[in-house]
Backbone and ligand atoms as CSV (ligand in chain L), in Angstrom:
chain,resi,resn,atom,element,x,y,z
A,1,MET,N,N,127.279,-5.220,38.062
A,1,MET,CA,C,127.656,-5.423,36.656
A,1,MET,C,C,126.446,-5.287,35.754
A,2,SER,N,N,126.638,-4.547,34.646
A,2,SER,CA,C,125.584,-4.389,33.684
A,2,SER,C,C,125.687,-5.582,32.703
A,3,ARG,N,N,124.445,-5.912,32.223
A,3,ARG,CA,C,124.425,-6.931,31.110
A,3,ARG,C,C,123.397,-6.582,30.173
A,4,ILE,N,N,123.626,-6.940,28.864
A,4,ILE,CA,C,122.648,-6.561,27.875
A,4,ILE,C,C,122.177,-7.750,26.982
A,5,GLY,N,N,121.055,-7.632,26.501
A,5,GLY,CA,C,120.475,-8.742,25.712
A,5,GLY,C,C,119.690,-8.212,24.556
A,6,THR,N,N,119.570,-9.001,23.508
A,6,THR,CA,C,118.765,-8.506,22.378
A,6,THR,C,C,117.597,-9.607,22.188
A,7,GLY,N,N,116.573,-9.193,21.568
A,7,GLY,CA,C,115.381,-10.112,21.133
A,7,GLY,C,C,114.905,-9.768,19.758
A,8,TRP,N,N,114.280,-10.706,19.145
A,8,TRP,CA,C,113.801,-10.373,17.682
A,8,TRP,C,C,112.609,-11.383,17.505
A,9,ASP,N,N,111.324,-10.982,16.965
A,9,ASP,CA,C,110.453,-11.971,16.638
A,9,ASP,C,C,109.714,-11.473,15.417
A,10,ILE,N,N,109.135,-12.516,14.859
A,10,ILE,CA,C,108.274,-12.243,13.689
A,10,ILE,C,C,106.952,-13.017,13.611
A,11,HIS,N,N,105.795,-12.526,13.375
A,11,HIS,CA,C,104.712,-13.348,13.342
A,11,HIS,C,C,103.828,-12.878,12.050
A,12,LYS,N,N,103.243,-14.032,11.575
A,12,LYS,CA,C,102.445,-13.821,10.325
A,12,LYS,C,C,101.151,-13.150,10.805
A,13,LEU,N,N,100.543,-12.089,9.920
A,13,LEU,CA,C,99.304,-11.586,10.255
A,13,LEU,C,C,98.187,-12.097,9.414
A,14,VAL,N,N,97.194,-12.554,10.090
A,14,VAL,CA,C,95.985,-13.248,9.342
A,14,VAL,C,C,94.675,-12.797,9.859
A,15,PRO,N,N,93.619,-12.833,9.132
A,15,PRO,CA,C,92.375,-12.308,9.423
A,15,PRO,C,C,91.833,-13.354,10.501
A,16,GLY,N,N,90.877,-12.716,11.443
A,16,GLY,CA,C,90.211,-13.630,12.395
A,16,GLY,C,C,91.063,-13.798,13.684
A,17,ARG,N,N,92.228,-13.095,13.829
A,17,ARG,CA,C,93.069,-13.105,15.051
A,17,ARG,C,C,93.261,-11.635,15.520
A,18,ASP,N,N,93.257,-11.431,16.943
A,18,ASP,CA,C,93.404,-10.126,17.501
A,18,ASP,C,C,94.844,-9.766,17.220
A,19,LEU,N,N,95.157,-8.368,16.978
A,19,LEU,CA,C,96.498,-7.941,16.934
A,19,LEU,C,C,96.779,-7.304,18.273
A,20,VAL,N,N,97.681,-8.050,19.122
A,20,VAL,CA,C,97.996,-7.588,20.547
A,20,VAL,C,C,99.411,-7.374,20.418
A,21,LEU,N,N,100.049,-6.172,20.826
A,21,LEU,CA,C,101.436,-5.779,20.814
A,21,LEU,C,C,101.623,-4.962,22.139
A,22,GLY,N,N,102.697,-5.593,22.853
A,22,GLY,CA,C,102.872,-4.903,24.179
A,22,GLY,C,C,101.972,-4.971,25.060
A,23,GLY,N,N,100.965,-6.099,24.903
A,23,GLY,CA,C,99.899,-6.187,25.781
A,23,GLY,C,C,98.684,-5.321,25.597
A,24,VAL,N,N,98.731,-4.663,24.493
A,24,VAL,CA,C,97.684,-3.637,23.949
A,24,VAL,C,C,96.949,-4.260,22.714
A,25,LYS,N,N,95.656,-4.141,22.760
A,25,LYS,CA,C,94.897,-4.657,21.534
A,25,LYS,C,C,94.835,-3.404,20.618
A,26,ILE,N,N,95.373,-3.766,19.256
A,26,ILE,CA,C,95.479,-2.823,18.209
A,26,ILE,C,C,94.407,-3.006,17.299
A,27,ASP,N,N,93.545,-1.981,16.974
A,27,ASP,CA,C,92.417,-2.025,16.050
A,27,ASP,C,C,93.049,-2.390,14.658
A,28,SER,N,N,92.711,-3.701,14.204
A,28,SER,CA,C,93.409,-4.163,12.918
A,28,SER,C,C,92.457,-5.295,12.317
A,29,PRO,N,N,92.291,-5.354,10.950
A,29,PRO,CA,C,91.593,-6.456,10.336
A,29,PRO,C,C,92.404,-7.837,10.416
A,30,LYS,N,N,93.673,-7.711,10.655
A,30,LYS,CA,C,94.433,-8.965,10.799
A,30,LYS,C,C,95.161,-9.023,12.137
A,31,GLY,N,N,95.339,-10.186,12.700
A,31,GLY,CA,C,96.319,-10.309,13.919
A,31,GLY,C,C,97.272,-11.439,13.827
A,32,CYS,N,N,98.096,-11.499,14.898
A,32,CYS,CA,C,99.150,-12.439,14.890
A,32,CYS,C,C,98.802,-13.924,14.926
A,33,LEU,N,N,99.287,-14.603,13.981
A,33,LEU,CA,C,99.083,-16.217,14.135
A,33,LEU,C,C,100.101,-16.557,15.150
A,34,GLY,N,N,99.679,-17.441,16.063
A,34,GLY,CA,C,100.642,-17.862,16.999
A,34,GLY,C,C,100.072,-18.843,18.006
A,35,HIS,N,N,100.830,-19.848,18.618
A,35,HIS,CA,C,100.320,-20.610,19.790
A,35,HIS,C,C,99.761,-19.851,21.013
A,36,SER,N,N,100.333,-18.844,21.221
A,36,SER,CA,C,99.930,-18.006,22.431
A,36,SER,C,C,99.164,-16.843,21.617
A,37,ASP,N,N,98.896,-15.633,22.305
A,37,ASP,CA,C,98.212,-14.607,21.672
A,37,ASP,C,C,98.981,-13.938,20.522
A,38,GLY,N,N,100.347,-14.437,20.393
A,38,GLY,CA,C,101.330,-13.968,19.275
A,38,GLY,C,C,101.749,-12.562,19.434
A,39,ASP,N,N,101.824,-11.970,20.708
A,39,ASP,CA,C,102.399,-10.769,21.051
A,39,ASP,C,C,103.901,-10.651,20.671
A,40,ALA,N,N,104.243,-10.410,19.476
A,40,ALA,CA,C,105.461,-10.387,18.981
A,40,ALA,C,C,106.387,-9.378,19.704
A,41,LEU,N,N,105.786,-8.226,20.301
A,41,LEU,CA,C,106.669,-7.355,20.907
A,41,LEU,C,C,107.118,-7.825,22.310
A,42,ILE,N,N,105.984,-8.420,22.977
A,42,ILE,CA,C,106.437,-9.086,24.270
A,42,ILE,C,C,107.342,-10.322,24.156
A,43,HIS,N,N,107.239,-10.927,22.941
A,43,HIS,CA,C,108.134,-12.080,22.812
A,43,HIS,C,C,109.547,-11.612,22.542
A,44,ALA,N,N,109.845,-10.618,21.808
A,44,ALA,CA,C,111.059,-9.941,21.665
A,44,ALA,C,C,111.556,-9.473,22.956
A,45,VAL,N,N,110.809,-8.783,23.738
A,45,VAL,CA,C,111.277,-8.265,24.973
A,45,VAL,C,C,111.634,-9.500,25.947
A,46,ILE,N,N,110.823,-10.408,26.038
A,46,ILE,CA,C,111.357,-11.649,26.685
A,46,ILE,C,C,112.606,-12.280,26.422
A,47,ASP,N,N,112.737,-12.530,25.056
A,47,ASP,CA,C,114.191,-12.771,24.762
A,47,ASP,C,C,115.300,-12.070,24.988
A,48,ALA,N,N,115.119,-10.652,24.988
A,48,ALA,CA,C,116.021,-9.777,25.231
A,48,ALA,C,C,116.386,-9.796,26.734
A,49,ILE,N,N,115.438,-9.971,27.628
A,49,ILE,CA,C,115.732,-10.072,29.013
A,49,ILE,C,C,116.306,-11.506,29.346
A,50,LEU,N,N,115.896,-12.660,28.616
A,50,LEU,CA,C,116.463,-13.920,28.916
A,50,LEU,C,C,117.990,-13.917,28.471
A,51,GLY,N,N,118.208,-13.110,27.328
A,51,GLY,CA,C,119.484,-13.143,26.601
A,51,GLY,C,C,120.460,-12.335,27.765
A,52,ALA,N,N,119.895,-11.178,28.401
A,52,ALA,CA,C,120.757,-10.440,29.307
A,52,ALA,C,C,121.124,-11.285,30.428
A,53,CYS,N,N,120.176,-12.116,30.976
A,53,CYS,CA,C,120.539,-12.981,32.061
A,53,CYS,C,C,120.876,-14.333,31.884
A,54,SER,N,N,121.256,-14.447,30.519
A,54,SER,CA,C,121.712,-15.891,30.134
A,54,SER,C,C,120.838,-17.024,30.658
A,55,MET,N,N,119.529,-16.803,30.404
A,55,MET,CA,C,118.385,-17.758,30.941
A,55,MET,C,C,117.737,-18.515,29.923
A,56,GLY,N,N,118.397,-18.542,28.581
A,56,GLY,CA,C,117.784,-19.392,27.564
A,56,GLY,C,C,117.049,-18.500,26.608
A,57,ASP,N,N,115.929,-19.054,26.074
A,57,ASP,CA,C,115.182,-18.199,25.056
A,57,ASP,C,C,113.564,-18.759,25.285
A,58,ILE,N,N,112.808,-17.968,24.663
A,58,ILE,CA,C,111.364,-18.093,24.949
A,58,ILE,C,C,110.843,-19.409,24.417
A,59,GLY,N,N,111.434,-19.972,23.228
A,59,GLY,CA,C,110.907,-21.208,22.706
A,59,GLY,C,C,111.254,-22.281,23.705
A,60,THR,N,N,112.398,-22.298,24.454
A,60,THR,CA,C,112.596,-23.309,25.252
A,60,THR,C,C,111.779,-23.268,26.494
A,61,LEU,N,N,111.656,-22.092,27.070
A,61,LEU,CA,C,110.886,-21.872,28.364
A,61,LEU,C,C,109.439,-22.231,28.162
A,62,PHE,N,N,108.823,-21.675,26.957
A,62,PHE,CA,C,107.394,-21.825,26.583
A,62,PHE,C,C,107.229,-22.530,25.409
A,63,PRO,N,N,107.459,-23.920,25.253
A,63,PRO,CA,C,107.330,-24.556,23.944
A,63,PRO,C,C,105.918,-24.460,23.297
A,64,ASP,N,N,105.921,-24.161,21.977
A,64,ASP,CA,C,104.677,-23.969,21.359
A,64,ASP,C,C,103.890,-25.401,21.117
A,65,THR,N,N,104.542,-26.411,21.523
A,65,THR,CA,C,103.842,-27.700,21.618
A,65,THR,C,C,103.202,-28.159,22.888
A,66,ASP,N,N,103.388,-26.983,23.862
A,66,ASP,CA,C,102.800,-27.203,25.144
A,66,ASP,C,C,101.221,-26.709,25.324
A,67,PRO,N,N,100.317,-27.578,25.453
A,67,PRO,CA,C,98.893,-27.114,25.442
A,67,PRO,C,C,98.586,-26.021,26.374
A,68,GLN,N,N,99.313,-26.082,27.543
A,68,GLN,CA,C,99.102,-24.995,28.607
A,68,GLN,C,C,99.283,-23.605,28.100
A,69,TYR,N,N,100.108,-23.452,27.111
A,69,TYR,CA,C,100.358,-22.016,26.583
A,69,TYR,C,C,99.478,-21.644,25.384
A,70,LYS,N,N,98.578,-22.624,24.941
A,70,LYS,CA,C,97.784,-22.373,23.837
A,70,LYS,C,C,96.754,-21.136,24.131
A,71,GLY,N,N,96.891,-20.051,23.250
A,71,GLY,CA,C,96.011,-18.883,23.449
A,71,GLY,C,C,96.319,-17.982,24.723
A,72,ILE,N,N,97.471,-18.427,25.353
A,72,ILE,CA,C,97.722,-17.642,26.595
A,72,ILE,C,C,98.192,-16.081,26.346
A,73,SER,N,N,97.718,-15.255,27.208
A,73,SER,CA,C,98.262,-13.730,27.021
A,73,SER,C,C,99.772,-13.815,27.196
A,74,SER,N,N,100.472,-13.266,26.411
A,74,SER,CA,C,101.938,-13.203,26.581
A,74,SER,C,C,102.339,-12.303,27.831
A,75,THR,N,N,101.423,-11.485,28.327
A,75,THR,CA,C,101.641,-10.829,29.561
A,75,THR,C,C,101.888,-11.619,30.724
A,76,VAL,N,N,101.255,-12.869,30.651
A,76,VAL,CA,C,101.336,-13.847,31.717
A,76,VAL,C,C,102.726,-14.412,31.604
A,77,LEU,N,N,103.251,-14.830,30.318
A,77,LEU,CA,C,104.568,-15.275,30.003
A,77,LEU,C,C,105.608,-14.314,30.722
A,78,LEU,N,N,105.412,-12.993,30.405
A,78,LEU,CA,C,106.463,-11.987,30.739
A,78,LEU,C,C,106.437,-11.919,32.316
A,79,SER,N,N,105.277,-11.966,32.927
A,79,SER,CA,C,105.371,-11.982,34.425
A,79,SER,C,C,106.050,-13.120,34.904
A,80,GLN,N,N,105.919,-14.277,34.340
A,80,GLN,CA,C,106.588,-15.588,34.809
A,80,GLN,C,C,108.118,-15.261,34.735
A,81,VAL,N,N,108.579,-14.760,33.568
A,81,VAL,CA,C,109.890,-14.450,33.206
A,81,VAL,C,C,110.370,-13.546,34.302
A,82,MET,N,N,109.688,-12.445,34.613
A,82,MET,CA,C,110.142,-11.309,35.510
A,82,MET,C,C,110.298,-11.826,36.944
A,83,ASP,N,N,109.366,-12.860,37.413
A,83,ASP,CA,C,109.503,-13.655,38.621
A,83,ASP,C,C,110.823,-14.221,38.714
A,84,SER,N,N,111.202,-15.018,37.602
A,84,SER,CA,C,112.516,-15.688,37.629
A,84,SER,C,C,113.711,-14.666,37.629
A,85,VAL,N,N,113.600,-13.597,36.879
A,85,VAL,CA,C,114.482,-12.471,36.827
A,85,VAL,C,C,114.826,-12.023,38.194
A,86,ARG,N,N,113.902,-11.777,39.050
A,86,ARG,CA,C,113.971,-11.148,40.329
A,86,ARG,C,C,114.521,-12.151,41.318
A,87,GLU,N,N,114.087,-13.456,41.058
A,87,GLU,CA,C,114.796,-14.476,42.106
A,87,GLU,C,C,116.196,-14.522,41.725
A,88,LYS,N,N,116.680,-14.383,40.632
A,88,LYS,CA,C,118.073,-14.473,40.495
A,88,LYS,C,C,118.911,-13.064,40.791
A,89,GLY,N,N,118.187,-12.090,41.231
A,89,GLY,CA,C,118.649,-10.916,41.834
A,89,GLY,C,C,118.885,-9.889,40.743
A,90,PHE,N,N,118.358,-10.091,39.491
A,90,PHE,CA,C,118.545,-9.140,38.419
A,90,PHE,C,C,117.434,-8.001,38.573
A,91,ARG,N,N,117.813,-6.820,37.919
A,91,ARG,CA,C,116.715,-5.784,37.838
A,91,ARG,C,C,116.820,-5.179,36.528
A,92,ILE,N,N,115.788,-5.051,35.940
A,92,ILE,CA,C,115.755,-4.265,34.520
A,92,ILE,C,C,116.206,-2.867,34.680
A,93,VAL,N,N,117.079,-2.343,33.937
A,93,VAL,CA,C,117.462,-0.942,33.799
A,93,VAL,C,C,116.614,-0.196,32.906
A,94,ASN,N,N,116.734,-0.658,31.576
A,94,ASN,CA,C,115.810,-0.092,30.584
A,94,ASN,C,C,115.512,-1.151,29.383
A,95,VAL,N,N,114.491,-1.024,28.620
A,95,VAL,CA,C,114.266,-1.829,27.528
A,95,VAL,C,C,113.918,-0.733,26.249
A,96,ASP,N,N,114.575,-1.051,25.275
A,96,ASP,CA,C,114.142,-0.278,23.979
A,96,ASP,C,C,113.704,-1.179,22.983
A,97,THR,N,N,112.673,-0.847,22.224
A,97,THR,CA,C,111.945,-1.886,21.175
A,97,THR,C,C,111.739,-0.905,19.874
A,98,THR,N,N,111.656,-1.811,18.803
A,98,THR,CA,C,111.109,-1.425,17.540
A,98,THR,C,C,110.141,-2.277,17.128
A,99,VAL,N,N,108.951,-1.635,16.581
A,99,VAL,CA,C,107.897,-2.533,15.897
A,99,VAL,C,C,107.932,-2.165,14.321
A,100,ILE,N,N,108.088,-3.113,13.557
A,100,ILE,CA,C,108.038,-2.874,12.145
A,100,ILE,C,C,106.711,-3.530,11.528
A,101,LEU,N,N,105.794,-2.636,11.121
A,101,LEU,CA,C,104.414,-2.970,10.867
A,101,LEU,C,C,103.991,-2.063,9.880
A,102,GLN,N,N,103.597,-2.596,8.574
A,102,GLN,CA,C,103.035,-1.604,7.434
A,102,GLN,C,C,101.845,-1.061,7.823
A,103,SER,N,N,100.987,-1.695,8.551
A,103,SER,CA,C,99.605,-1.037,9.086
A,103,SER,C,C,99.035,-1.879,10.042
A,104,PRO,N,N,98.043,-1.247,10.869
A,104,PRO,CA,C,97.838,0.144,11.086
A,104,PRO,C,C,99.059,0.888,11.803
A,105,LYS,N,N,98.867,2.190,11.808
A,105,LYS,CA,C,99.881,3.114,12.390
A,105,LYS,C,C,99.870,2.945,13.817
A,106,MET,N,N,100.965,2.757,14.532
A,106,MET,CA,C,101.338,2.536,15.768
A,106,MET,C,C,101.106,3.642,16.763
A,107,GLY,N,N,101.162,4.854,16.199
A,107,GLY,CA,C,101.389,6.041,16.956
A,107,GLY,C,C,100.269,6.172,17.971
A,108,PRO,N,N,98.999,6.050,17.756
A,108,PRO,CA,C,98.051,6.022,18.853
A,108,PRO,C,C,98.134,5.231,20.109
A,109,TYR,N,N,98.969,4.096,19.828
A,109,TYR,CA,C,98.930,3.090,20.896
A,109,TYR,C,C,100.178,3.063,21.618
A,110,LYS,N,N,101.224,3.955,21.405
A,110,LYS,CA,C,102.606,3.955,21.917
A,110,LYS,C,C,102.440,4.295,23.479
A,111,ASP,N,N,101.772,5.255,23.729
A,111,ASP,CA,C,101.757,5.687,25.292
A,111,ASP,C,C,101.180,4.548,26.039
A,112,GLU,N,N,100.077,3.901,25.585
A,112,GLU,CA,C,99.418,2.823,26.303
A,112,GLU,C,C,100.402,1.659,26.478
A,113,ILE,N,N,101.117,1.287,25.408
A,113,ILE,CA,C,102.064,0.030,25.356
A,113,ILE,C,C,103.091,0.419,26.363
A,114,ARG,N,N,103.653,1.734,26.218
A,114,ARG,CA,C,104.753,1.999,27.188
A,114,ARG,C,C,104.364,1.947,28.580
A,115,SER,N,N,103.183,2.414,29.020
A,115,SER,CA,C,102.632,2.324,30.316
A,115,SER,C,C,102.375,0.900,30.788
A,116,ARG,N,N,101.882,0.073,29.941
A,116,ARG,CA,C,101.466,-1.171,30.329
A,116,ARG,C,C,102.741,-2.167,30.395
A,117,MET,N,N,103.804,-1.885,29.540
A,117,MET,CA,C,105.037,-2.687,29.610
A,117,MET,C,C,105.964,-2.267,30.756
A,118,ALA,N,N,105.936,-0.956,31.119
A,118,ALA,CA,C,106.798,-0.459,32.174
A,118,ALA,C,C,106.308,-1.136,33.362
A,119,LYS,N,N,104.862,-1.056,33.600
A,119,LYS,CA,C,104.348,-1.919,34.816
A,119,LYS,C,C,104.798,-3.298,34.880
A,120,LEU,N,N,104.713,-3.971,33.721
A,120,LEU,CA,C,105.022,-5.520,33.635
A,120,LEU,C,C,106.500,-5.706,34.021
A,121,LEU,N,N,107.248,-4.802,33.645
A,121,LEU,CA,C,108.731,-4.961,33.922
A,121,LEU,C,C,109.207,-4.280,35.080
A,122,GLY,N,N,108.332,-3.529,35.785
A,122,GLY,CA,C,108.800,-2.992,37.029
A,122,GLY,C,C,109.731,-1.912,37.004
A,123,VAL,N,N,109.458,-1.078,35.896
A,123,VAL,CA,C,110.422,0.065,35.693
A,123,VAL,C,C,109.564,1.400,35.511
A,124,GLY,N,N,110.126,2.559,35.529
A,124,GLY,CA,C,109.462,3.687,35.290
A,124,GLY,C,C,109.070,3.773,33.852
A,125,GLU,N,N,108.102,4.631,33.454
A,125,GLU,CA,C,107.740,4.794,31.948
A,125,GLU,C,C,108.774,5.308,31.215
A,126,ASP,N,N,109.748,5.928,31.887
A,126,ASP,CA,C,110.941,6.637,31.137
A,126,ASP,C,C,112.124,5.569,30.787
A,127,CYS,N,N,111.717,4.375,31.241
A,127,CYS,CA,C,112.720,3.239,31.066
A,127,CYS,C,C,112.239,2.230,30.092
A,128,PHE,N,N,111.128,2.374,29.357
A,128,PHE,CA,C,110.800,1.573,28.323
A,128,PHE,C,C,110.277,2.487,27.065
A,129,CYS,N,N,110.788,2.081,25.983
A,129,CYS,CA,C,110.674,2.730,24.753
A,129,CYS,C,C,110.097,1.878,23.722
A,130,VAL,N,N,108.960,2.345,22.898
A,130,VAL,CA,C,108.702,1.628,21.840
A,130,VAL,C,C,108.478,2.607,20.612
A,131,LYS,N,N,109.281,2.177,19.584
A,131,LYS,CA,C,109.401,3.001,18.297
A,131,LYS,C,C,108.759,2.093,17.319
A,132,ALA,N,N,108.239,2.905,16.271
A,132,ALA,CA,C,107.462,2.164,15.227
A,132,ALA,C,C,108.022,2.510,13.773
A,133,LYS,N,N,108.058,1.590,12.992
A,133,LYS,CA,C,108.489,1.924,11.439
A,133,LYS,C,C,107.545,1.025,10.698
A,134,THR,N,N,107.250,1.518,9.495
A,134,THR,CA,C,106.777,0.600,8.367
A,134,THR,C,C,107.933,-0.060,7.656
A,135,ALA,N,N,107.674,-0.905,6.700
A,135,ALA,CA,C,108.511,-1.721,5.900
A,135,ALA,C,C,108.735,-0.917,4.621
A,136,GLU,N,N,108.038,0.336,4.481
A,136,GLU,CA,C,108.167,1.090,3.273
A,136,GLU,C,C,107.586,0.143,2.035
A,137,HIS,N,N,106.684,-0.692,2.217
A,137,HIS,CA,C,106.098,-1.680,1.242
A,137,HIS,C,C,107.247,-2.457,0.627
A,138,MET,N,N,108.271,-2.833,1.439
A,138,MET,CA,C,109.378,-3.654,0.854
A,138,MET,C,C,109.295,-4.985,1.830
A,139,LEU,N,N,110.375,-5.770,1.616
A,139,LEU,CA,C,110.490,-6.951,2.277
A,139,LEU,C,C,109.429,-7.906,2.499
A,140,GLY,N,N,108.841,-8.250,1.344
A,140,GLY,CA,C,107.855,-9.242,1.196
A,140,GLY,C,C,106.647,-9.110,2.046
A,141,GLU,N,N,106.333,-10.042,2.899
A,141,GLU,CA,C,105.108,-9.965,3.639
A,141,GLU,C,C,105.122,-8.943,4.693
A,142,LEU,N,N,106.233,-8.347,5.196
A,142,LEU,CA,C,106.285,-7.267,6.071
A,142,LEU,C,C,105.761,-5.943,5.368
A,143,GLY,N,N,106.134,-5.882,4.001
A,143,GLY,CA,C,105.626,-4.657,3.254
A,143,GLY,C,C,104.298,-4.671,2.867
A,144,THR,N,N,103.616,-6.047,2.710
A,144,THR,CA,C,102.316,-6.045,2.211
A,144,THR,C,C,101.336,-6.041,3.523
A,145,GLY,N,N,101.911,-5.958,4.577
A,145,GLY,CA,C,101.091,-5.951,5.942
A,145,GLY,C,C,100.539,-7.371,6.267
A,146,ASP,N,N,101.373,-8.284,5.882
A,146,ASP,CA,C,101.038,-9.634,6.371
A,146,ASP,C,C,101.998,-10.292,7.339
A,147,ALA,N,N,102.714,-9.421,8.028
A,147,ALA,CA,C,103.625,-9.859,9.069
A,147,ALA,C,C,104.054,-8.673,9.860
A,148,VAL,N,N,104.502,-9.013,11.060
A,148,VAL,CA,C,104.931,-7.887,11.911
A,148,VAL,C,C,106.438,-8.506,12.427
A,149,VAL,N,N,107.360,-7.651,12.589
A,149,VAL,CA,C,108.595,-7.838,13.241
A,149,VAL,C,C,108.745,-6.985,14.426
A,150,CYS,N,N,109.327,-7.594,15.497
A,150,CYS,CA,C,109.672,-6.707,16.658
A,150,CYS,C,C,111.154,-6.969,17.119
A,151,GLN,N,N,111.814,-5.776,17.517
A,151,GLN,CA,C,113.043,-6.033,18.060
A,151,GLN,C,C,113.125,-5.410,19.392
A,152,ALA,N,N,114.083,-5.986,20.212
A,152,ALA,CA,C,114.197,-5.348,21.587
A,152,ALA,C,C,115.543,-5.507,22.114
A,153,VAL,N,N,115.868,-4.535,22.815
A,153,VAL,CA,C,117.224,-4.605,23.598
A,153,VAL,C,C,117.011,-4.324,25.062
A,154,CYS,N,N,117.711,-5.084,25.910
A,154,CYS,CA,C,117.326,-4.885,27.316
A,154,CYS,C,C,118.644,-4.800,28.109
A,155,LEU,N,N,118.831,-3.787,29.016
A,155,LEU,CA,C,119.919,-3.728,29.908
A,155,LEU,C,C,119.477,-4.005,31.422
A,156,ILE,N,N,120.265,-4.863,31.929
A,156,ILE,CA,C,119.918,-5.174,33.378
A,156,ILE,C,C,121.018,-5.054,34.274
A,157,ASP,N,N,120.826,-5.075,35.641
A,157,ASP,CA,C,122.111,-5.009,36.526
A,157,ASP,C,C,121.629,-5.881,37.645
L,1,MG,MG,MG,106.556,-15.159,18.814
């Protein structure tokens, strides 16, 4: 039986933080504010996977009040989720994502993100997609480059 899940995440972008999306560091003067490394793309993917498996959500599994997750790489969180997914006998079929970021342009990073995420998810590179859009200078902080939104949908069986 196939199952589907969706994920969505938003992070504020501030100076003095690294911008990490899909486990890849993006060259940017601002980065994601967050308790972990603030990787909004991985957070959206985790929620899509958890949703597909009916396993709750990222905030319940990894509370931002828990000091053990302070500054942690979100790739570690995704690896933990993938361990639980496999234990339950689920397998990722494919994951599709969209990053909405005013700047910098994501184009140069897409291949590296796809390769990194496919490895973390245990799927072929043709089963993970990252698409990028700007906010066309609209939608408040998104359009001024002070926030990033990521969306994900995941199919499992
Ligand atoms: Mg988040």
